[in-house]
mmCIF file of the N, C-alpha and C atoms, coordinates in Angstrom:
data_MODEL
# 
_entry.id   MODEL 
# 
loop_
_atom_site.group_PDB 
_atom_site.id 
_atom_site.type_symbol 
_atom_site.label_atom_id 
_atom_site.label_alt_id 
_atom_site.label_comp_id 
_atom_site.label_asym_id 
_atom_site.label_entity_id 
_atom_site.label_seq_id 
_atom_site.pdbx_PDB_ins_code 
_atom_site.Cartn_x 
_atom_site.Cartn_y 
_atom_site.Cartn_z 
_atom_site.occupancy 
_atom_site.B_iso_or_equiv 
_atom_site.pdbx_formal_charge 
_atom_site.auth_seq_id 
_atom_site.auth_comp_id 
_atom_site.auth_asym_id 
_atom_site.auth_atom_id 
_atom_site.pdbx_PDB_model_num 
ATOM 1   N N  . UNK A 1 1  ? -16.700 3.316   19.863  1.00 0.00 ? 1  UNK A N  1 
ATOM 2   C CA . UNK A 1 1  ? -16.418 2.667   18.369  1.00 0.00 ? 1  UNK A CA 1 
ATOM 3   C C  . UNK A 1 1  ? -15.091 3.355   17.897  1.00 0.00 ? 1  UNK A C  1 
ATOM 4   N N  . UNK A 1 2  ? -14.824 4.838   18.191  1.00 0.00 ? 2  UNK A N  1 
ATOM 5   C CA . UNK A 1 2  ? -13.568 5.115   17.552  1.00 0.00 ? 2  UNK A CA 1 
ATOM 6   C C  . UNK A 1 2  ? -12.428 4.703   17.929  1.00 0.00 ? 2  UNK A C  1 
ATOM 7   N N  . UNK A 1 3  ? -12.137 4.071   19.100  1.00 0.00 ? 3  UNK A N  1 
ATOM 8   C CA . UNK A 1 3  ? -11.321 3.527   19.740  1.00 0.00 ? 3  UNK A CA 1 
ATOM 9   C C  . UNK A 1 3  ? -10.940 2.338   18.961  1.00 0.00 ? 3  UNK A C  1 
ATOM 10  N N  . UNK A 1 4  ? -11.736 1.236   18.500  1.00 0.00 ? 4  UNK A N  1 
ATOM 11  C CA . UNK A 1 4  ? -11.930 0.156   17.733  1.00 0.00 ? 4  UNK A CA 1 
ATOM 12  C C  . UNK A 1 4  ? -11.032 0.595   16.463  1.00 0.00 ? 4  UNK A C  1 
ATOM 13  N N  . UNK A 1 5  ? -11.806 1.678   15.582  1.00 0.00 ? 5  UNK A N  1 
ATOM 14  C CA . UNK A 1 5  ? -11.469 1.982   14.522  1.00 0.00 ? 5  UNK A CA 1 
ATOM 15  C C  . UNK A 1 5  ? -9.844  2.333   14.446  1.00 0.00 ? 5  UNK A C  1 
ATOM 16  N N  . UNK A 1 6  ? -9.456  3.064   15.303  1.00 0.00 ? 6  UNK A N  1 
ATOM 17  C CA . UNK A 1 6  ? -7.933  3.672   15.373  1.00 0.00 ? 6  UNK A CA 1 
ATOM 18  C C  . UNK A 1 6  ? -7.159  2.114   15.894  1.00 0.00 ? 6  UNK A C  1 
ATOM 19  N N  . UNK A 1 7  ? -7.520  1.257   16.667  1.00 0.00 ? 7  UNK A N  1 
ATOM 20  C CA . UNK A 1 7  ? -6.590  0.036   16.630  1.00 0.00 ? 7  UNK A CA 1 
ATOM 21  C C  . UNK A 1 7  ? -6.677  -0.808  15.535  1.00 0.00 ? 7  UNK A C  1 
ATOM 22  N N  . UNK A 1 8  ? -8.115  -0.718  14.849  1.00 0.00 ? 8  UNK A N  1 
ATOM 23  C CA . UNK A 1 8  ? -7.756  -1.577  13.756  1.00 0.00 ? 8  UNK A CA 1 
ATOM 24  C C  . UNK A 1 8  ? -6.833  -1.234  12.666  1.00 0.00 ? 8  UNK A C  1 
ATOM 25  N N  . UNK A 1 9  ? -6.787  -0.054  12.612  1.00 0.00 ? 9  UNK A N  1 
ATOM 26  C CA . UNK A 1 9  ? -5.773  0.960   11.596  1.00 0.00 ? 9  UNK A CA 1 
ATOM 27  C C  . UNK A 1 9  ? -4.736  0.814   12.134  1.00 0.00 ? 9  UNK A C  1 
ATOM 28  N N  . UNK A 1 10 ? -4.304  0.894   13.198  1.00 0.00 ? 10 UNK A N  1 
ATOM 29  C CA . UNK A 1 10 ? -3.069  0.492   13.636  1.00 0.00 ? 10 UNK A CA 1 
ATOM 30  C C  . UNK A 1 10 ? -2.535  -0.812  13.207  1.00 0.00 ? 10 UNK A C  1 
ATOM 31  N N  . UNK A 1 11 ? -3.339  -1.705  13.496  1.00 0.00 ? 11 UNK A N  1 
ATOM 32  C CA . UNK A 1 11 ? -2.864  -3.218  13.110  1.00 0.00 ? 11 UNK A CA 1 
ATOM 33  C C  . UNK A 1 11 ? -2.616  -3.483  11.675  1.00 0.00 ? 11 UNK A C  1 
ATOM 34  N N  . UNK A 1 12 ? -3.736  -2.736  10.636  1.00 0.00 ? 12 UNK A N  1 
ATOM 35  C CA . UNK A 1 12 ? -3.394  -2.998  9.405   1.00 0.00 ? 12 UNK A CA 1 
ATOM 36  C C  . UNK A 1 12 ? -2.039  -2.355  8.888   1.00 0.00 ? 12 UNK A C  1 
ATOM 37  N N  . UNK A 1 13 ? -1.549  -1.362  9.819   1.00 0.00 ? 13 UNK A N  1 
ATOM 38  C CA . UNK A 1 13 ? -0.607  -0.367  9.495   1.00 0.00 ? 13 UNK A CA 1 
ATOM 39  C C  . UNK A 1 13 ? 0.460   -1.539  9.810   1.00 0.00 ? 13 UNK A C  1 
ATOM 40  N N  . UNK A 1 14 ? 0.665   -1.943  10.811  1.00 0.00 ? 14 UNK A N  1 
ATOM 41  C CA . UNK A 1 14 ? 1.533   -3.005  11.472  1.00 0.00 ? 14 UNK A CA 1 
ATOM 42  C C  . UNK A 1 14 ? 2.054   -4.185  10.573  1.00 0.00 ? 14 UNK A C  1 
ATOM 43  N N  . UNK A 1 15 ? 0.661   -4.785  10.177  1.00 0.00 ? 15 UNK A N  1 
ATOM 44  C CA . UNK A 1 15 ? 1.012   -5.948  8.983   1.00 0.00 ? 15 UNK A CA 1 
ATOM 45  C C  . UNK A 1 15 ? 1.484   -5.134  7.742   1.00 0.00 ? 15 UNK A C  1 
ATOM 46  N N  . UNK A 1 16 ? 1.313   -4.058  7.324   1.00 0.00 ? 16 UNK A N  1 
ATOM 47  C CA . UNK A 1 16 ? 1.725   -3.888  6.057   1.00 0.00 ? 16 UNK A CA 1 
ATOM 48  C C  . UNK A 1 16 ? 3.222   -3.595  6.160   1.00 0.00 ? 16 UNK A C  1 
ATOM 49  N N  . UNK A 1 17 ? 3.590   -2.942  7.472   1.00 0.00 ? 17 UNK A N  1 
ATOM 50  C CA . UNK A 1 17 ? 4.924   -2.709  7.379   1.00 0.00 ? 17 UNK A CA 1 
ATOM 51  C C  . UNK A 1 17 ? 5.920   -4.072  7.515   1.00 0.00 ? 17 UNK A C  1 
ATOM 52  N N  . UNK A 1 18 ? 5.253   -4.928  8.207   1.00 0.00 ? 18 UNK A N  1 
ATOM 53  C CA . UNK A 1 18 ? 5.980   -6.397  8.405   1.00 0.00 ? 18 UNK A CA 1 
ATOM 54  C C  . UNK A 1 18 ? 6.157   -7.055  6.727   1.00 0.00 ? 18 UNK A C  1 
ATOM 55  N N  . UNK A 1 19 ? 5.176   -6.829  6.402   1.00 0.00 ? 19 UNK A N  1 
ATOM 56  C CA . UNK A 1 19 ? 5.221   -7.406  4.753   1.00 0.00 ? 19 UNK A CA 1 
ATOM 57  C C  . UNK A 1 19 ? 6.270   -6.680  4.183   1.00 0.00 ? 19 UNK A C  1 
ATOM 58  N N  . UNK A 1 20 ? 6.280   -5.334  4.075   1.00 0.00 ? 20 UNK A N  1 
ATOM 59  C CA . UNK A 1 20 ? 7.052   -4.734  3.342   1.00 0.00 ? 20 UNK A CA 1 
ATOM 60  C C  . UNK A 1 20 ? 8.509   -5.239  3.654   1.00 0.00 ? 20 UNK A C  1 
ATOM 61  N N  . UNK A 1 21 ? 8.922   -5.221  5.149   1.00 0.00 ? 21 UNK A N  1 
ATOM 62  C CA . UNK A 1 21 ? 10.352  -5.608  5.327   1.00 0.00 ? 21 UNK A CA 1 
ATOM 63  C C  . UNK A 1 21 ? 10.414  -7.006  5.013   1.00 0.00 ? 21 UNK A C  1 
ATOM 64  N N  . UNK A 1 22 ? 9.404   -7.677  4.897   1.00 0.00 ? 22 UNK A N  1 
ATOM 65  C CA . UNK A 1 22 ? 9.740   -8.822  4.289   1.00 0.00 ? 22 UNK A CA 1 
ATOM 66  C C  . UNK A 1 22 ? 10.133  -8.992  2.635   1.00 0.00 ? 22 UNK A C  1 
ATOM 67  N N  . UNK A 1 23 ? 9.170   -8.189  2.254   1.00 0.00 ? 23 UNK A N  1 
ATOM 68  C CA . UNK A 1 23 ? 9.468   -8.016  0.618   1.00 0.00 ? 23 UNK A CA 1 
ATOM 69  C C  . UNK A 1 23 ? 10.760  -7.475  0.389   1.00 0.00 ? 23 UNK A C  1 
ATOM 70  N N  . UNK A 1 24 ? 11.240  -6.616  1.084   1.00 0.00 ? 24 UNK A N  1 
ATOM 71  C CA . UNK A 1 24 ? 12.650  -6.040  1.141   1.00 0.00 ? 24 UNK A CA 1 
ATOM 72  C C  . UNK A 1 24 ? 13.730  -6.734  0.828   1.00 0.00 ? 24 UNK A C  1 
ATOM 73  N N  . UNK A 1 25 ? 13.910  -8.077  1.051   1.00 0.00 ? 25 UNK A N  1 
ATOM 74  C CA . UNK A 1 25 ? 14.642  -9.051  1.216   1.00 0.00 ? 25 UNK A CA 1 
ATOM 75  C C  . UNK A 1 25 ? 14.566  -10.102 0.276   1.00 0.00 ? 25 UNK A C  1 
ATOM 76  N N  . UNK A 1 26 ? 13.731  -10.174 -0.395  1.00 0.00 ? 26 UNK A N  1 
ATOM 77  C CA . UNK A 1 26 ? 13.073  -11.179 -1.281  1.00 0.00 ? 26 UNK A CA 1 
ATOM 78  C C  . UNK A 1 26 ? 13.543  -10.639 -2.736  1.00 0.00 ? 26 UNK A C  1 
ATOM 79  N N  . UNK A 1 27 ? 14.525  -11.760 -3.001  1.00 0.00 ? 27 UNK A N  1 
ATOM 80  C CA . UNK A 1 27 ? 15.172  -11.458 -4.492  1.00 0.00 ? 27 UNK A CA 1 
ATOM 81  C C  . UNK A 1 27 ? 14.292  -11.338 -5.538  1.00 0.00 ? 27 UNK A C  1 
ATOM 82  N N  . UNK A 1 28 ? 13.009  -12.359 -5.666  1.00 0.00 ? 28 UNK A N  1 
ATOM 83  C CA . UNK A 1 28 ? 12.323  -12.069 -6.573  1.00 0.00 ? 28 UNK A CA 1 
ATOM 84  C C  . UNK A 1 28 ? 11.362  -10.962 -6.349  1.00 0.00 ? 28 UNK A C  1 
ATOM 85  N N  . UNK A 1 29 ? 11.001  -10.516 -5.373  1.00 0.00 ? 29 UNK A N  1 
ATOM 86  C CA . UNK A 1 29 ? 10.305  -9.205  -5.281  1.00 0.00 ? 29 UNK A CA 1 
ATOM 87  C C  . UNK A 1 29 ? 10.922  -8.199  -5.874  1.00 0.00 ? 29 UNK A C  1 
ATOM 88  N N  . UNK A 1 30 ? 12.357  -7.923  -5.462  1.00 0.00 ? 30 UNK A N  1 
ATOM 89  C CA . UNK A 1 30 ? 13.278  -6.997  -5.794  1.00 0.00 ? 30 UNK A CA 1 
ATOM 90  C C  . UNK A 1 30 ? 13.449  -6.625  -7.165  1.00 0.00 ? 30 UNK A C  1 
ATOM 91  N N  . UNK A 1 31 ? 13.700  -7.943  -8.148  1.00 0.00 ? 31 UNK A N  1 
ATOM 92  C CA . UNK A 1 31 ? 13.717  -8.142  -9.613  1.00 0.00 ? 31 UNK A CA 1 
ATOM 93  C C  . UNK A 1 31 ? 12.590  -7.554  -10.020 1.00 0.00 ? 31 UNK A C  1 
ATOM 94  N N  . UNK A 1 32 ? 11.435  -7.829  -9.431  1.00 0.00 ? 32 UNK A N  1 
ATOM 95  C CA . UNK A 1 32 ? 10.196  -7.316  -9.999  1.00 0.00 ? 32 UNK A CA 1 
ATOM 96  C C  . UNK A 1 32 ? 9.743   -6.042  -10.140 1.00 0.00 ? 32 UNK A C  1 
ATOM 97  N N  . UNK A 1 33 ? 10.431  -5.324  -9.012  1.00 0.00 ? 33 UNK A N  1 
ATOM 98  C CA . UNK A 1 33 ? 10.107  -3.957  -8.708  1.00 0.00 ? 33 UNK A CA 1 
ATOM 99  C C  . UNK A 1 33 ? 11.150  -3.230  -9.586  1.00 0.00 ? 33 UNK A C  1 
ATOM 100 N N  . UNK A 1 34 ? 12.087  -3.896  -9.955  1.00 0.00 ? 34 UNK A N  1 
ATOM 101 C CA . UNK A 1 34 ? 13.109  -3.435  -11.142 1.00 0.00 ? 34 UNK A CA 1 
ATOM 102 C C  . UNK A 1 34 ? 12.408  -3.553  -12.468 1.00 0.00 ? 34 UNK A C  1 
ATOM 103 N N  . UNK A 1 35 ? 11.695  -4.518  -12.791 1.00 0.00 ? 35 UNK A N  1 
ATOM 104 C CA . UNK A 1 35 ? 11.340  -4.641  -14.103 1.00 0.00 ? 35 UNK A CA 1 
ATOM 105 C C  . UNK A 1 35 ? 9.921   -3.670  -13.998 1.00 0.00 ? 35 UNK A C  1 
ATOM 106 N N  . UNK A 1 36 ? 9.241   -3.496  -12.918 1.00 0.00 ? 36 UNK A N  1 
ATOM 107 C CA . UNK A 1 36 ? 8.047   -3.017  -13.024 1.00 0.00 ? 36 UNK A CA 1 
ATOM 108 C C  . UNK A 1 36 ? 8.539   -1.440  -13.112 1.00 0.00 ? 36 UNK A C  1 
ATOM 109 N N  . UNK A 1 37 ? 9.628   -0.979  -12.451 1.00 0.00 ? 37 UNK A N  1 
ATOM 110 C CA . UNK A 1 37 ? 9.796   0.534   -12.674 1.00 0.00 ? 37 UNK A CA 1 
ATOM 111 C C  . UNK A 1 37 ? 10.321  1.060   -14.081 1.00 0.00 ? 37 UNK A C  1 
ATOM 112 N N  . UNK A 1 38 ? 10.982  -0.198  -14.691 1.00 0.00 ? 38 UNK A N  1 
ATOM 113 C CA . UNK A 1 38 ? 11.219  -0.138  -16.213 1.00 0.00 ? 38 UNK A CA 1 
ATOM 114 C C  . UNK A 1 38 ? 10.149  0.106   -17.070 1.00 0.00 ? 38 UNK A C  1 
ATOM 115 N N  . UNK A 1 39 ? 9.053   -0.548  -16.880 1.00 0.00 ? 39 UNK A N  1 
ATOM 116 C CA . UNK A 1 39 ? 7.587   -0.352  -17.345 1.00 0.00 ? 39 UNK A CA 1 
ATOM 117 C C  . UNK A 1 39 ? 7.030   1.031   -17.060 1.00 0.00 ? 39 UNK A C  1 
ATOM 118 N N  . UNK A 1 40 ? 7.199   1.418   -15.936 1.00 0.00 ? 40 UNK A N  1 
ATOM 119 C CA . UNK A 1 40 ? 6.475   2.523   -15.780 1.00 0.00 ? 40 UNK A CA 1 
ATOM 120 C C  . UNK A 1 40 ? 7.193   3.827   -16.435 1.00 0.00 ? 40 UNK A C  1 
ATOM 121 N N  . UNK A 1 41 ? 8.713   3.772   -16.601 1.00 0.00 ? 41 UNK A N  1 
ATOM 122 C CA . UNK A 1 41 ? 9.554   4.687   -17.331 1.00 0.00 ? 41 UNK A CA 1 
ATOM 123 C C  . UNK A 1 41 ? 9.155   4.729   -18.718 1.00 0.00 ? 41 UNK A C  1 
ATOM 124 N N  . UNK A 1 42 ? 8.824   3.317   -19.178 1.00 0.00 ? 42 UNK A N  1 
ATOM 125 C CA . UNK A 1 42 ? 8.348   3.410   -20.828 1.00 0.00 ? 42 UNK A CA 1 
ATOM 126 C C  . UNK A 1 42 ? 6.840   3.956   -20.912 1.00 0.00 ? 42 UNK A C  1 
ATOM 127 N N  . UNK A 1 43 ? 6.365   3.952   -19.702 1.00 0.00 ? 43 UNK A N  1 
ATOM 128 C CA . UNK A 1 43 ? 4.709   4.426   -20.284 1.00 0.00 ? 43 UNK A CA 1 
ATOM 129 C C  . UNK A 1 43 ? 3.942   3.420   -20.247 1.00 0.00 ? 43 UNK A C  1 
ATOM 130 N N  . UNK A 1 44 ? 4.229   2.006   -19.924 1.00 0.00 ? 44 UNK A N  1 
ATOM 131 C CA . UNK A 1 44 ? 3.554   0.529   -20.184 1.00 0.00 ? 44 UNK A CA 1 
ATOM 132 C C  . UNK A 1 44 ? 2.802   0.459   -19.029 1.00 0.00 ? 44 UNK A C  1 
ATOM 133 N N  . UNK A 1 45 ? 3.447   0.591   -17.777 1.00 0.00 ? 45 UNK A N  1 
ATOM 134 C CA . UNK A 1 45 ? 2.718   0.457   -16.515 1.00 0.00 ? 45 UNK A CA 1 
ATOM 135 C C  . UNK A 1 45 ? 2.382   1.974   -15.902 1.00 0.00 ? 45 UNK A C  1 
ATOM 136 N N  . UNK A 1 46 ? 1.156   2.055   -15.621 1.00 0.00 ? 46 UNK A N  1 
ATOM 137 C CA . UNK A 1 46 ? 0.452   3.305   -15.087 1.00 0.00 ? 46 UNK A CA 1 
ATOM 138 C C  . UNK A 1 46 ? -0.190  2.948   -13.578 1.00 0.00 ? 46 UNK A C  1 
ATOM 139 N N  . UNK A 1 47 ? 0.009   3.826   -12.674 1.00 0.00 ? 47 UNK A N  1 
ATOM 140 C CA . UNK A 1 47 ? -0.610  3.830   -11.430 1.00 0.00 ? 47 UNK A CA 1 
ATOM 141 C C  . UNK A 1 47 ? -2.320  3.792   -11.734 1.00 0.00 ? 47 UNK A C  1 
ATOM 142 N N  . UNK A 1 48 ? -3.068  2.843   -11.118 1.00 0.00 ? 48 UNK A N  1 
ATOM 143 C CA . UNK A 1 48 ? -4.191  2.894   -11.193 1.00 0.00 ? 48 UNK A CA 1 
ATOM 144 C C  . UNK A 1 48 ? -4.790  4.003   -9.988  1.00 0.00 ? 48 UNK A C  1 
ATOM 145 N N  . UNK A 1 49 ? -5.643  4.721   -10.394 1.00 0.00 ? 49 UNK A N  1 
ATOM 146 C CA . UNK A 1 49 ? -6.111  5.801   -9.683  1.00 0.00 ? 49 UNK A CA 1 
ATOM 147 C C  . UNK A 1 49 ? -7.557  5.190   -9.089  1.00 0.00 ? 49 UNK A C  1 
ATOM 148 N N  . UNK A 1 50 ? -7.877  5.445   -7.751  1.00 0.00 ? 50 UNK A N  1 
ATOM 149 C CA . UNK A 1 50 ? -9.095  5.175   -6.884  1.00 0.00 ? 50 UNK A CA 1 
ATOM 150 C C  . UNK A 1 50 ? -9.640  6.317   -6.930  1.00 0.00 ? 50 UNK A C  1 
ATOM 151 N N  . UNK A 1 51 ? -10.983 6.214   -7.663  1.00 0.00 ? 51 UNK A N  1 
ATOM 152 C CA . UNK A 1 51 ? -11.504 7.581   -7.325  1.00 0.00 ? 51 UNK A CA 1 
ATOM 153 C C  . UNK A 1 51 ? -12.973 7.306   -7.012  1.00 0.00 ? 51 UNK A C  1 
ATOM 154 N N  . UNK A 1 52 ? -13.147 6.401   -6.468  1.00 0.00 ? 52 UNK A N  1 
ATOM 155 C CA . UNK A 1 52 ? -14.460 6.359   -5.390  1.00 0.00 ? 52 UNK A CA 1 
ATOM 156 C C  . UNK A 1 52 ? -14.099 6.540   -3.929  1.00 0.00 ? 52 UNK A C  1 
ATOM 157 N N  . UNK A 1 53 ? -14.814 7.376   -3.191  1.00 0.00 ? 53 UNK A N  1 
ATOM 158 C CA . UNK A 1 53 ? -14.656 7.837   -2.327  1.00 0.00 ? 53 UNK A CA 1 
ATOM 159 C C  . UNK A 1 53 ? -15.083 6.833   -0.985  1.00 0.00 ? 53 UNK A C  1 
ATOM 160 N N  . UNK A 1 54 ? -14.064 6.520   -0.034  1.00 0.00 ? 54 UNK A N  1 
ATOM 161 C CA . UNK A 1 54 ? -14.420 5.779   1.021   1.00 0.00 ? 54 UNK A CA 1 
ATOM 162 C C  . UNK A 1 54 ? -15.326 6.115   1.904   1.00 0.00 ? 54 UNK A C  1 
ATOM 163 N N  . UNK A 1 55 ? -16.204 5.214   2.203   1.00 0.00 ? 55 UNK A N  1 
ATOM 164 C CA . UNK A 1 55 ? -17.473 5.813   3.005   1.00 0.00 ? 55 UNK A CA 1 
ATOM 165 C C  . UNK A 1 55 ? -17.076 5.767   4.391   1.00 0.00 ? 55 UNK A C  1 
ATOM 166 N N  . UNK A 1 56 ? -16.518 4.678   5.044   1.00 0.00 ? 56 UNK A N  1 
ATOM 167 C CA . UNK A 1 56 ? -16.237 4.605   6.432   1.00 0.00 ? 56 UNK A CA 1 
ATOM 168 C C  . UNK A 1 56 ? -14.982 5.035   6.699   1.00 0.00 ? 56 UNK A C  1 
ATOM 169 N N  . UNK A 1 57 ? -14.818 5.138   8.397   1.00 0.00 ? 57 UNK A N  1 
ATOM 170 C CA . UNK A 1 57 ? -13.815 6.217   8.544   1.00 0.00 ? 57 UNK A CA 1 
ATOM 171 C C  . UNK A 1 57 ? -12.548 5.179   8.702   1.00 0.00 ? 57 UNK A C  1 
ATOM 172 N N  . UNK A 1 58 ? -12.496 3.715   8.652   1.00 0.00 ? 58 UNK A N  1 
ATOM 173 C CA . UNK A 1 58 ? -11.452 2.560   8.482   1.00 0.00 ? 58 UNK A CA 1 
ATOM 174 C C  . UNK A 1 58 ? -11.120 2.748   7.213   1.00 0.00 ? 58 UNK A C  1 
ATOM 175 N N  . UNK A 1 59 ? -11.958 2.702   6.105   1.00 0.00 ? 59 UNK A N  1 
ATOM 176 C CA . UNK A 1 59 ? -11.414 2.894   4.728   1.00 0.00 ? 59 UNK A CA 1 
ATOM 177 C C  . UNK A 1 59 ? -10.776 3.929   4.502   1.00 0.00 ? 59 UNK A C  1 
ATOM 178 N N  . UNK A 1 60 ? -11.281 5.276   5.091   1.00 0.00 ? 60 UNK A N  1 
ATOM 179 C CA . UNK A 1 60 ? -10.686 6.439   4.793   1.00 0.00 ? 60 UNK A CA 1 
ATOM 180 C C  . UNK A 1 60 ? -9.148  6.470   5.349   1.00 0.00 ? 60 UNK A C  1 
ATOM 181 N N  . UNK A 1 61 ? -9.195  5.928   6.427   1.00 0.00 ? 61 UNK A N  1 
ATOM 182 C CA . UNK A 1 61 ? -7.611  5.700   7.154   1.00 0.00 ? 61 UNK A CA 1 
ATOM 183 C C  . UNK A 1 61 ? -6.735  4.800   6.350   1.00 0.00 ? 61 UNK A C  1 
ATOM 184 N N  . UNK A 1 62 ? -7.486  3.699   6.209   1.00 0.00 ? 62 UNK A N  1 
ATOM 185 C CA . UNK A 1 62 ? -6.505  2.741   5.338   1.00 0.00 ? 62 UNK A CA 1 
ATOM 186 C C  . UNK A 1 62 ? -6.289  3.018   3.796   1.00 0.00 ? 62 UNK A C  1 
ATOM 187 N N  . UNK A 1 63 ? -7.279  4.054   3.332   1.00 0.00 ? 63 UNK A N  1 
ATOM 188 C CA . UNK A 1 63 ? -6.871  4.494   1.889   1.00 0.00 ? 63 UNK A CA 1 
ATOM 189 C C  . UNK A 1 63 ? -5.551  5.543   2.195   1.00 0.00 ? 63 UNK A C  1 
ATOM 190 N N  . UNK A 1 64 ? -5.641  6.505   3.155   1.00 0.00 ? 64 UNK A N  1 
ATOM 191 C CA . UNK A 1 64 ? -4.714  7.424   3.176   1.00 0.00 ? 64 UNK A CA 1 
ATOM 192 C C  . UNK A 1 64 ? -3.493  6.848   3.618   1.00 0.00 ? 64 UNK A C  1 
ATOM 193 N N  . UNK A 1 65 ? -3.304  5.694   4.298   1.00 0.00 ? 65 UNK A N  1 
ATOM 194 C CA . UNK A 1 65 ? -2.148  5.185   4.691   1.00 0.00 ? 65 UNK A CA 1 
ATOM 195 C C  . UNK A 1 65 ? -1.493  4.495   3.428   1.00 0.00 ? 65 UNK A C  1 
ATOM 196 N N  . UNK A 1 66 ? -2.308  3.850   2.596   1.00 0.00 ? 66 UNK A N  1 
ATOM 197 C CA . UNK A 1 66 ? -1.819  3.074   1.456   1.00 0.00 ? 66 UNK A CA 1 
ATOM 198 C C  . UNK A 1 66 ? -1.444  4.103   0.395   1.00 0.00 ? 66 UNK A C  1 
ATOM 199 N N  . UNK A 1 67 ? -1.894  5.248   0.475   1.00 0.00 ? 67 UNK A N  1 
ATOM 200 C CA . UNK A 1 67 ? -1.475  6.351   -0.440  1.00 0.00 ? 67 UNK A CA 1 
ATOM 201 C C  . UNK A 1 67 ? 0.100   6.988   -0.106  1.00 0.00 ? 67 UNK A C  1 
ATOM 202 N N  . UNK A 1 68 ? 0.256   7.075   1.227   1.00 0.00 ? 68 UNK A N  1 
ATOM 203 C CA . UNK A 1 68 ? 1.608   7.385   1.643   1.00 0.00 ? 68 UNK A CA 1 
ATOM 204 C C  . UNK A 1 68 ? 2.826   6.391   1.900   1.00 0.00 ? 68 UNK A C  1 
ATOM 205 N N  . UNK A 1 69 ? 2.348   4.957   1.648   1.00 0.00 ? 69 UNK A N  1 
ATOM 206 C CA . UNK A 1 69 ? 3.368   3.718   1.767   1.00 0.00 ? 69 UNK A CA 1 
ATOM 207 C C  . UNK A 1 69 ? 3.548   3.698   0.400   1.00 0.00 ? 69 UNK A C  1 
ATOM 208 N N  . UNK A 1 70 ? 5.112   3.391   0.328   1.00 0.00 ? 70 UNK A N  1 
ATOM 209 C CA . UNK A 1 70 ? 5.605   3.356   -1.094  1.00 0.00 ? 70 UNK A CA 1 
ATOM 210 C C  . UNK A 1 70 ? 5.403   1.650   -1.394  1.00 0.00 ? 70 UNK A C  1 
# 
């Protein structure tokens, strides 16, 4: 079962990376990122903290990966 967990996690990481590449070239998304960064600097937008501990190993790996992807 551990092999399937790693495979699924790798697939999720691959999908996330592909979407990130897509969004890097999307002008609307870039404009939104600039706007959102301004809101963060002003203290209007704040990062939501996820404080519920993931139970399953896929959730832990996915949660860990999401915390380290911009």
